[in-house]
N, C-alpha and C positions, 0 to 999 in steps of 0.2 A: 430125565425129561418129564415135564409136567403134562397132566392129562386133563382136558376139558371135554365135557359132554355137552351136546346140543340136542334138545328134543323139540322137533318141529310139529306143529299141528296140521301142516299141509302135506300134500303128496310130493314125493321126490321129483316127479315130472313137472311140477308147477314152476313156471319161469319166475313168478314173483317170489316164491320161497327160495329158489336158487339165488336170486338177486340179494335177498336178505342174508343168506349164509355167506355169500361172496363179500358183502359189505362188512360182515363181522370178521371174516378171515383177513380181509385187507386192513381193517383197523387194528387187529391184534398184531399183524406183521409190522405195521408202522410204529407200534409201541415196543418193538424189539423182540416179540415172541415169534420166532421163525419155526414154522411147521417142519418136522423132520429133524430139527436141531434142538431147539429148546422146548418145543411144544408138540403135542399130539391132540388132534381134535376128532372126536367120535360123534358123528351126526346120525340121528335116527329120525324116521319120518312116519307119522301116525295117520296121515291122510284123512283127518277129520273123524277117525274111528275112536270112540271113547274107550272101548275095550283094549284096543291096540295101544292107546296112550298109557293105560295102566301097566300093560305088559312091558312096554319099552321103558317106562320110568323105572320099573324094577330092574330091568336089564342094565340100564345105565348106572344106577346106584350100585349095582353089584360089581361094576368095574372099579369102584372106589376112586373116582376122579377127584381132582383138586377143587373143581366147581362144575356146575351144570347151568347152562343157559336154557330157559324155558320160554317157548313161544305159545301164546294163547292162554286164556284163563284155565280151561280144563287140563291142559298139559301141566301148568304150574301147580294146580291142585293135586294132580297125580304124583308129581315129584315130591310135593310137601308131605304126602302120605307115606312116602317111602323112606324119607330121611329127615332128621332134625339136626344133623351135624354137618353134612356136606353143604357148602355154600350154594345157594340157588340164586341166579341172577335173572330177573324177569325182563323179557324183551317186549314190553308193550302189552299189558293186560289191564282189564277194567277193574276198578274198585278193589285193590288188594286188601285194604283195611276192612271194608264191609264184607269181603269174602273170607275174612279170618286168616289171611296169609301174613299180615303185618299188624303190629300194634298201632302204629301211626306212620305217616309219611316221613316226619322228621326223625323219628327213632323207631325203625321197624321192629327191632328186637329179633331174637331167634336167628335163623340161618338164611333168611330171605331178604333180598333188596333188589334194586334195579330200576327199570323204567315202567311207569304206568302209561296208560293210554285212554283215550275215549272218555273225556270228562263227561259226567252225567248230564251236564247242560246241553250236550250235543243233541240229545233227543229232541229238544225244542227247535234247534237249528234245522234238523232234518225235516220236521213238519213245515217250518217256515219256507225253506228252500223248495220243498215239494209243491207247496201251494203257489209259490212264485213262478215256478217253471211250468206247472200244470194247473192253472187257475180253476179249471173245471172240477178239481178234486173235491168230492163231498164225503168220502170215507177212506180210511187208510187201514191196511192190514200189516201186521208186523210178522215177517217171516223168520223163523228160527227153529233149530232143533234143540229141545230141552236138554239133551245129553251133552251138547257141546257149546251152547250159547254162552257168551261172556256177560254174566251178571245183568240179565235183562231188567231186573227189578230196579237197578240203579238209574236206568234211563226213563222209567215210567213216569215219575213225577213231572219231569220237564216235557215229556211227550204229551201227557194228558193236559198239562197247563196250556201248551201251545195249541193243541187240538181243540180245546174248549174255546180259546180265543177266536178261532176260525169256525166254530160250531161244526167241527168235523169229528165224528166218532172214530176212535182208534182202537182196534181190537187185535188181540193176540191170534196168530195163525201158526201154531206149532206143527211141525212135521217130524217124522222119525226115520224117514228113508227118502231117497231121491224120487221114487215113484209117487210120492205124495205131493210133490211141489206143484205139479200141473194143476191139481185140484184147487189149491189156494189161489193161484193166479187166474184160473178160469172163473172162480167165484167172484173175483174182483172185476172181471170183465163182463159179468152177467148183466149188470146194469151200468149205465153211464156214470162216470165220476169216480170209479174205483182206482186207487193207487196203492203203492207198496213201499214199505220200508224194509230193506234187506238188512237185518240186524247183525251186529258184530258176532261172528260165529265161524269157526273153522269149517263146519259143514257147508255153510254158504259159499265160502271161498273155494272149496273143493268142487262144488257144484255150480260155480258161477257161469260157465258157458251154457249150461242147461237153463239156469234162471234167466239169463239175458236173452236166450233164444225164445223162451216161453213168453216173456214180457213183450217181446217184439211181435210174436205170433198173435197174442191176444190183445195187443195194443194197450198195455197197462203201463203207465208211467211209474218208475221206481227210482228211489234214491238209495245210494250205497255208502258204506263207511270207509272204503278204501279206494284210492285212485285206480288201482288195477282193474276194478269193475268198469269204470268209465273208459279206460284205455281199451278194454276188451269189447266195448259196444254198449255198456250200460248208459243210461240217460245222464245221470248226474251223481257225483260223489262229494262227500265232505268228511274229512278225517285227517289223522296224523300221517306223517311220512315214516313208514315202517323201516325202510333201509337206514334212515338216520337213527332210529331207535336201536338198531343192531350195532351201528357204529359206536353209539354211546355205551351199549352193553359191554363192548370190548374194553372201555375205560374202567368199568367196574371189575372186570376179570383181571385186568392189569393190577389194580390196587389190591385185590384179594390175593393174587399170587405173590405180591410183595409184602403180605402180612396183615392187611386190613381185615377187620371182622365185619361181616354183613350187617350185624346188629347196629354198628356204628355208622353205616353209610346210608344217608337219607334216600328215600325213594324220590325220583324226579318225575315231574309231569311234562308232557310235550309242550314245546314253546311255539311250534309251527303247525298250522293246519292248512290243508290244501283243498281248494274248491275246483273241481274239474267238470266241465260240461261237454257232452258229446253232441255237437250240432247235427251231425248226420242222423243220429238216432232221434233227436228232437224233431227233425224234419219228417222222418218216417212216421212219427206219431202224430204229425199234424200240429206240432207245438211251435209257436212263434216266440223265440227267446229274445227278450229285450236286450238292447245294446248295453243298458246299465248293468244287467246281470252278467253279460259277457265280459264287460270291463272289470268286474269284481273278481272274475275267475282267475285262478293261478295258471290254468291251462284250458284251451278250447280245442277239442278234437273235431276235425272237419273231414 
């Protein structure tokens, strides 16, 4: 029986994380790898905790699996530090080349391949969409935890370029614990026109209910990088389909179990991005969402 490890950056109780693992399990089964017969899958959950990521990465590598699927950039970095021989399949991380995990997208080299996510140009898209849905925005803060954020530097050129076009200052707002989040959001609400970009970060996913509740309480418009935020009450999101990335990761696992080497499997970038708008939240914030923007959205939550 073959063994596959999966290291998640989110908490086990997170419905979005469960959906991603279910998508992976369903996809490997369709490829003929039946759990309990041909395959065993060991899943570990780090809940956005950087120290736990490192501990669980070591634990999974110690099981000597045939391959490991890594979710989020910090998880993948933790796995890469533990092994240079066991194949690692990335399930949607930002900038694996810039982060030193791969030599190039076409020929990653080493033991790492899979699916990238979050093209660096998305930073500019977030600014543009935030200004469109909340025209009164005059400054933007970028919320993230430095220990778990996904390559924030890769997004900064497009964020700064778009921000300068609108004459909007964009500033980093790092936090190291959940009890620091309110201070960032309150600061944006202190004067009119403050808005928020919730950066790609396992910490932000784990704390999304708190972030969404605080942006509602303080009346701060925010844009998110995953649909699950908008579905949970966030104002607007624009990013890739994570369930689909996990289905595609199953294809890499299939090829590796059949003898392919990660070094020879190109890294793929997302082909589909989703724009989701929560009209109920927009109304609560006093925002009038144009029909044009609604028509461009892939989904509208009412």
